[in-house]
C-alpha positions, 0 to 999 in steps of 0.5 A, a space after each residue: 912326868 913322874 909316876 912312882 909308888 912309894 911303899 912304906 912298911 905297915 906291919 900287917 897292913 897297907 901304907 902307900 904314897 903315889 907320886 905323879 905330875 912333874 917336879 915343878 907341879 908335883 902331885 901326891 896321893 896317900 893310900 891307906 895308913 896301916 894299923 897302930 904303930 905305923 903312922 908315927 915311925 913310917 908314914 909321918 916321917 916320909 911326909 916330913 921328908 916330902 915337905 923338906 924336898 918340896 922346900 915348904 915353909 913351916 906354916 905351909 901345908 903339904 898339898 895332898 891331892 887325894 887321901 884314899 882309904 881302901 876300906 875300914 879294916 883297922 890295918 888300913 884306916 888306923 894310921 889315917 885316923 892318927 893323921 886326921 886326929 893330929 890335924 884336928 888338934 892343930 885346927 882347934 889350937 889354931 896352928 897351921 896344918 902340915 898337910 892339906 887334903 884336896 879330896 878324900 875317897 872313903 866309903 864309910 860302913 853306913 854309906 855302904 849300908 844306908 843306915 846309922 852305924 849305931 844300929 849295927 853296934 846295938 845289934 852286935 852288943 845285944 847278942 855278944 856284949 859291948 866288948 865285941 866291938 872294941 878295936 883292941 879286943 882279942 876276937 878269938 875268944 868269941 869263936 868259942 861262942 860260935 861267932 867268926 872272929 873275922 866278922 867282929 874285926 870288921 864290925 870293930 872298924 865301923 866306928 873307926 870309919 865313922 870317926 874318920 868321916 867326922 874328922 873329915 867334916 871338921 877339917 873340910 875334906 870332901 870327895 871332889 870326884 864322887 861327891 856324896 855318892 858311893 865310890 864304886 865300879 859302874 859300867 860306862 863310868 869314866 875314869 876320875 881325872 886327878 889332873 897333873 896327868 893322873 887318872 883313876 879307874 874304879 874297878 871295885 867295889 861293884 854296885 850289885 854286890 853292895 846292894 846285896 850287902 845292904 839287903 843282908 845287913 838290914 835283915 840281920 839288924 831286924 833279926 838281931 834278937 834271935 841270937 842263933 840267927 845273928 851268929 849265922 848271918 854275922 858270920 857272913 861278914 868275912 872275906 866273902 862279904 864286907 872286906 872284899 865287897 867294900 874294898 876300893 880297887 883302882 887302876 891308876 894311869 899316867 901316860 902309858 904306865 899303870 898301877 893296879 891298887 887292890 886293897 883287900 879285894 878278892 882276886 876273882 872280884 877284881 877280875 869281874 870289876 876289870 871286865 865291868 869297866 872294859 879294862 879286861 876281856 872275859 878270859 883275856 889278859 891285862 898287863 900292868 906295871 905295878 900290882 899291889 897284891 890283894 890282901 897282903 898276899 893271902 891265899 884266901 883271896 887268890 887263885 891261879 886264874 888271877 895270875 894267868 890273867 893279870 901280869 905285872 913288872 912289879 908285884 908288891 906284897 905288903 905284910 910282915 907275916 901276921 895272919 900268915 901273910 904273905 902266904 907261901 901258897 900265893 908266891 907258889 902260884 905266882 911262880 907256877 903261872 909266871 912266864 919266863 919274863 923279868 919282873 920284881 917282887 917287893 916285900 915290906 919286911 925281910 923274909 926271915 922276919 916274916 917267917 917268925 910271924 908266920 910260924 907264930 900264926 901257924 901255931 896259933 891257928 893249929 891250937 884253935 883247930 885242936 880246940 875246935 876238934 874237941 867239940 867236933 871230931 870232923 875238924 881237921 888239924 894242920 900238921 906241925 910247922 915245918 920250916 922246910 915245908 912252910 917257910 918263905 926262907 926255904 921256898 926262896 932257897 929252893 927257887 933261887 932264880 925266883 928269890 933273886 927277884 925279891 927286893 925288901 923295903 928297908 927300915 927308914 929308907 924310901 922304897 920308891 918304884 919309879 915308872 917314869 922320871 925319878 921322883 928324886 927323894 
């Protein structure tokens, strides 16, 4: 049997392929497609390599058993939209598709909230203008208006989710396993059988939190004309709400091997979801073979209890340093909480390149804090960037044995974690 995680470079986002089945009857899943400038240089070339390895004729599509978008953030969905867009054009021009999707797992924002995304867009633009929902906008400028820019980043992805839904309808993609129901964790729910030996247990998002999100959203739409209220409520659509509540978390299993794929979910919510599904006892421990680190290794989504309860043979950190991820603090937690057992750390970019972007982000955030302090003297401003205190390079140099565990995803070279038989390409 094959069970392999194929990790692609995805800038600040995620882009993964899952291989399973056998060489005679292979299975393939694509999980997220990264932000802009990921699909063309990283995802599509790998798809074409797989086509070639399978020996497919030019007019034969590559079967993809599952296409999963963990949630609607741009750094997960953009590349998938580029893929679906190409296939839409090919169908309109009556050209054979190079890929065919059997099942699509994707909760659109309006699926979650139960109403038309136009209502949300109207409410946002009424208070903050049309630019506030543009995918390419510099969201930091809205912070001066008292609005959390992270909230608008989520809202700007609403229409991306709707576009993918429309593309999927045109291409005939549907969710075979869940039908028209939301994909979420519910007690007593059986794992989804993807055939070819693969099962997926959904451990997030959880039903009660989605219902709470629906209620908060409906209240916000009704109150959107009260700008002060709109700012306060919309600001909740950050890491405490939409990204972690809507992000799919799945435990993939083949034989006795497991991978925990976490999207951008928050660590404590992942533990709750695993407990809900009976995969983790309260206060207990779960060992998986591969753990895709939540939210690119952000320390906002992680705490020490997570590393105490979830252990792995392979820790995958997807991020190039933009927005500070992966964070040094998260790696420190892993170092502090890990037992003296062998494991590997997979980074999608070289450490020195990650540090360049992390320093840029540090300085940018420092400047924003200085601006806030002019309005509010109580705001704390972070210290000046120090390579020794803040860089990953210095962290690994100070912990050489830990640094030896690091493996880098190289440019244009497949980075495949094989848990069973070698996928072979």
